[in-house]
Backbone as a ProteinNet text record, in pm:
[ID]
protein_1_A
[PRIMARY]
MLSKFIKSVEGESATPVPASAFSGEEIETQLMVNTAAIAKTWDLHLHRQTPDFSALRKLLEVRYHITRDDIPHEDIFGSPA
[TERTIARY]
10522.2	10524.9	10508.5	10573.4	10560.7	10424.1	10355.8	10222.6	10119.2	10151.4	10068.5	10090.6	10215.1	10250.5	10216.2	10221.8	10203.8	10048.6	9967.9	9829.5	9762.7	9852.1	9792	9804.5	9716	9716.4	9826.8	9896.8	10012.5	9957.9	10018.5	9978.7	10061.5	10032.9	10108	10102.4	9992.5	9974.2	10012.4	10060.4	10100.3	10208.5	10206.4	10300.6	10432.1	10545.2	10666.3	10706	10755.5	10810.8	10933.3	10915.3	11026.5	11144.5	11274.8	11394.7	11397.8	11323.6	11340.1	11275.4	11192.1	11135.8	11232.2	11356.9	11461.9	11573.7	11535.8	11640.1	11679.6	11787.1	11834.3	11739.5	11676	11573.5	11451.3	11406.2	11295.7	11329	11445.9	11494	11506.5	11551.8	11566.1	11419.3	11332.3	11194.4	11139.8	11152.5	11094.5	11169.4	11287.1	11361	11299.1	11267.9	11195.4	11068	10987.2	10851.6	10874.3	10961.4	10981.1	11028.3	11118.9	11162.6	11032.8	10958.3	10834.3	10737.9	10736	10634.3	10694.5	10819	10875.2	10865.1	10884.2	10865.7	10712.9	10620.4	10482	10463.1	10517.7	10512.9	10540	10660.1	10720.3	10641.4	10539.5	10456.4	10529.5	10619.2	10684.7	10610.5	10587.3	10513.1	10602.5	10577.6	10657.4	10581.6	10649.1	10582.3	10617.6	10696.6	10735.3	10657.1	10632.5	10561.3	10653.7	10789.3	10889.5	10989	10987.9	11086	11222.8	11313.7	11456.7	11466.8	11467.9	11466.3	11583	11708	11839.8	11850.7	11804.3	11815	11716.5	11601.9	11505.3	11555.5	11617.1	11672.4	11785.6	11863.7	11985.4	11927	11807.7	11746.5	11699.9	11624.9	11579.1	11695.7	11806.3	11896.3	11977.8	12012.6	12074.1	11991	11876.9	11774.1	11697.2	11647.4	11568.4	11628.2	11755.6	11829.4	11764	11709.7	11628.7	11712.5	11843.9	11928.4	12015.8	11982.9	12059	11985.9	12060.8	11998.3	12023.6	11915.1	11926.3	11860.7	11833.4	11765.3	11876.9	11913.9	12015.5	11934.4	12010.7	11960.5	12067	12045.6	12141.4	12150.5	12280.4	12313.1	12293.6	12167.1	12130	12212.4	12250.3	12316.4	12463.4	12513.4	12660.2	12739.3	12693.4	12749.9	12896	12979.6	13111.1	13106.5	13199.7	13193.3	13261.2
12149.1	12074.6	11930.5	11868.9	11716.8	11668.9	11750.9	11703.6	11681	11740.4	11715.7	11579.3	11522.4	11397.9	11296.4	11333.8	11225.7	11196.2	11296.3	11269.4	11208.4	11206.3	11169.4	11003.6	10947.9	10818.6	10774.9	10662.7	10619.4	10517.8	10532.7	10444.1	10478.3	10408.7	10417.1	10576.1	10628.8	10767.4	10878.4	10830.5	10931.6	11025	11146.3	11247.3	11215	11198.2	11181.7	11286	11248.8	11351.4	11430	11569.5	11640.1	11639.1	11638.4	11641.6	11763.4	11872.9	11983.6	11956.5	11862.6	11827.4	11771	11750.7	11693.6	11799.3	11921.4	12029.3	12031.4	12089.7	12106.1	12182.4	12275.8	12355.9	12268.3	12192.7	12097.5	11983.3	11935.8	11824.5	11895.2	12003.6	12077.7	12097.6	12138.2	12148.4	12020.6	11931.7	11779.7	11736.3	11772.6	11713.5	11786.4	11922	11994.4	11940.9	11912.8	11857.2	11713.6	11626.1	11511.1	11494	11600.6	11610.9	11646.5	11738.8	11779.5	11652.4	11571.2	11460.9	11356.5	11341.9	11242.1	11288.3	11417.6	11469.3	11451.7	11468.1	11439.9	11291.8	11213.4	11062.2	11021.5	11090.7	11063.4	11156.1	11217.9	11299.3	11418.3	11472.4	11588.7	11713.3	11813.2	11920.1	12047.2	12101.9	12224.4	12343.6	12427.4	12532.3	12674.3	12667.3	12776.2	12788.2	12907.2	12918.3	12855.6	12897.2	12836.8	12763	12631.6	12553.3	12574.2	12548.1	12541.4	12398.6	12374.1	12249.6	12177.5	12245.8	12196	12131.7	12204.1	12164.9	12044.4	12053.7	11939.9	11810.9	11827.7	11709.9	11647.3	11730.7	11677.8	11612.6	11669.5	11597.2	11461	11440.2	11329.7	11214.7	11270.2	11190.3	11139	11214.2	11184.7	11100.1	11145.6	11093.5	10976.9	10992	10887.1	10790.5	10821.2	10738.3	10725	10827.6	10816.3	10791.9	10808.3	10789.4	10661.8	10590.5	10474.8	10349.1	10269.6	10154.9	10037.6	10000.3	9883.9	9761.1	9741.1	9618.2	9552.7	9440.4	9378.4	9363.5	9406.4	9393.1	9404.9	9362.1	9369.8	9503.3	9547.6	9684.9	9692.3	9747.2	9747.4	9862.8	9961.8	10078.9	10064.8	9972	9950.7	10056.2	10098.6	10222.7	10181.2	10268.1	10241.7	10216.9	10133.1	10093.4	10213.6
8356.2	8226.4	8226.9	8328.4	8347	8382	8457.5	8505.7	8376.3	8272.3	8153.9	8116.5	8103.5	8057.6	8168.7	8293.2	8389.5	8410.1	8371.1	8373	8240	8140.3	8006.2	7996.3	7914.4	7888.7	7815.6	7842.5	7762.7	7660.4	7541.1	7433.7	7314	7211.1	7076.5	7016.6	7035.7	6987.6	7082.3	7203.6	7307.5	7250.4	7286.1	7258.6	7337.6	7288	7363.5	7454.7	7582.2	7664.1	7601.2	7588	7518.8	7619.9	7562.1	7630.3	7721.6	7695	7766.8	7913.8	7927	8050.7	8159.1	8096.7	8179.9	8194.5	8196.2	8207.4	8354.4	8372.9	8511.6	8597.2	8553.5	8635.2	8662.7	8569	8579.3	8696.2	8674	8773.5	8921.2	8926	9062.7	9120.2	9030.2	9076.5	9131.9	9049.3	9096.2	9214.6	9230.6	9368.4	9477.8	9469.8	9583.5	9606.4	9502.1	9523.5	9592.5	9539.8	9596.8	9745.1	9780.5	9917.5	10005.4	9971.4	10049.9	10053.1	9954.5	9963.2	10062.4	10050.9	10143.4	10289.7	10318	10452.5	10493.8	10403.8	10445.8	10466	10405.1	10418.8	10562.5	10616.4	10740.5	10841.8	10807.2	10891.4	10957.3	10869.4	10907.9	10867.7	10942.3	10910.2	10870.3	10758.5	10717.1	10756.5	10838.9	10895.2	10834.3	10730.8	10646.8	10503.6	10460.2	10333	10214.8	10233.5	10142	10226.4	10239.3	10316.8	10258.2	10347.1	10306.5	10274.9	10139.7	10068.9	10092.7	10087.6	10103.2	10252.6	10345.1	10493.6	10514	10448.6	10469.7	10406	10288.6	10220.5	10309.6	10367.3	10441.5	10564	10628.1	10754.8	10700.7	10583	10530	10515.8	10454.3	10430.7	10546.2	10650.8	10774.6	10866.6	10897.4	10995.7	10943	10815.9	10756	10669.9	10621.2	10524.9	10389.6	10341.8	10223.6	10094.1	10094.5	9990.8	10004.5	10109	10134.2	10065.7	9993.3	9911.1	10012	10072.1	10170.6	10122.3	9998.9	9951.1	9840.3	9867	9771	9632.2	9542.5	9394.9	9303.6	9170.2	9061.2	9038.8	9004.8	8961	8808.6	8770.3	8629.1	8563.6	8635.3	8558	8564.3	8623	8612.4	8690.7	8797.2	8864.1	8914.5	8912.8	8965	9112.8	9157.5	9301.6	9382.1
[MASK]
+++++++++++++++++++++++++++++++++++++++++++++++++++++++++++++++++++++++++++++++++

């Protein structure tokens, strides 16, 4: 669903992205796609037809620190400490 919006030209007459694009299922799907893309960036090869995305995500978090925020910046979202 999101690929239709990602490939479209943004402008005043653009169709707004529907709220359904942000359902739990859609977000989980995008998380899996993102995890595989990050693994490819690090030149990791996935040898299974359907990878264990949870295990792959854990590897990327522990070994490559993909969730660690290491650049000083203003907290624009006001996240709790």
